[in-house]
C-alpha positions in Angstrom: -13.1 7.9 -43.4 -11.0 10.8 -42.2 -14.2 12.6 -41.2 -15.3 9.6 -39.2 -12.0 9.6 -37.3 -12.2 13.3 -36.6 -15.7 13.0 -35.1 -14.5 9.9 -33.2 -11.5 11.9 -31.9 -13.8 14.8 -30.9 -15.8 12.4 -28.7 -12.6 11.1 -27.2 -11.5 14.6 -26.5 -14.9 15.3 -24.8 -14.2 12.2 -22.5 -10.8 13.6 -21.8 -12.3 17.0 -20.9 -14.7 15.4 -18.6 -11.8 13.5 -16.9 -9.8 16.7 -16.4 -12.8 18.6 -15.1 -13.8 15.9 -12.7 -10.3 15.8 -11.2 -10.6 19.3 -9.9 -14.1 19.2 -8.6 -14.7 20.1 -5.0 -17.8 18.0 -4.5 -18.4 14.3 -5.4 -19.3 13.9 -9.1 -21.9 11.7 -10.6 -21.3 9.2 -13.3 -24.7 8.2 -14.6 -27.1 10.8 -16.0 -29.9 12.0 -13.7 -28.5 10.2 -10.7 -27.4 12.1 -7.6 -23.7 11.6 -6.8 -23.1 9.2 -3.9 -22.1 10.3 -0.4 -18.4 9.3 -0.3 -15.9 9.0 2.5 -13.0 10.8 0.6 -14.2 13.2 -2.1 -10.8 14.0 -3.4 -9.7 10.3 -3.9 -13.2 9.4 -5.3 -13.0 12.2 -7.9 -9.5 11.3 -8.8 -10.6 7.7 -9.4 -13.5 8.8 -11.5 -11.3 11.2 -13.4 -8.8 8.4 -14.1 -11.6 6.2 -15.4 -12.7 8.9 -17.9 -9.1 9.6 -19.1 -8.4 5.9 -19.6 -11.8 5.6 -21.4 -10.8 8.5 -23.7 -7.5 6.8 -24.6 -9.1 3.5 -25.3 -11.8 5.1 -27.4 -9.2 6.9 -29.4 -7.3 3.7 -30.0 -10.5 1.9 -31.0 -11.2 4.6 -33.6 -7.8 4.2 -35.4 -9.2 1.6 -37.8 -11.3 4.3 -39.3 -8.1 5.7 -40.8 -7.5 2.5 -42.7 -11.0 1.5 -43.7 -12.2 1.9 -47.3 -15.2 3.9 -48.3 -17.1 0.6 -48.3 -19.4 0.7 -45.3 -19.9 -3.1 -45.5 -16.4 -3.7 -44.2 -16.3 -6.4 -41.4 -13.8 -4.1 -39.5 -16.8 -2.0 -38.4 -18.1 -4.9 -36.4 -14.8 -5.0 -34.4 -14.9 -1.2 -33.8 -18.5 -1.3 -32.6 -17.8 -4.4 -30.5 -14.9 -2.5 -28.9 -17.1 0.5 -28.0 -19.7 -1.9 -26.4 -17.0 -3.5 -24.3 -15.6 -0.1 -23.4 -19.0 1.2 -22.2 -19.7 -2.0 -20.2 -16.2 -1.9 -18.7 -16.6 1.8 -17.7 -19.9 0.9 -15.9 -18.4 -2.0 -14.1 -15.3 0.0 -13.1 -17.4 2.9 -11.8 -19.6 0.6 -9.7 -16.4 -0.8 -8.1 -15.1 2.8 -7.5 -18.5 3.7 -5.9 -18.5 0.6 -3.7 -15.0 1.4 -2.5 -15.6 5.1 -1.5 -19.3 5.0 -0.6 -20.0 6.1 3.0 
């Protein structure tokens, strides 16, 4: 299960990289794929909020993947349900948080 954790950590690192890149962007950044970024009142604070969202998501994703270190090779372990449920809650939470950020800074 070490390989699963390494892959999981790579995705969390990608989220962290997105968060760091967004923080230094000069223009407003988009969150959803194929959607133009919104027109915002304060680009710097908006990008900072979106960056914080991505960084927090990366940390939570990494913590959610820790059970992979302790799971057996048996893929029928009930712990997988909790890991998958955690990811679903994380994604829904990210979407809700972003919609609140967008509403706050939208012009």
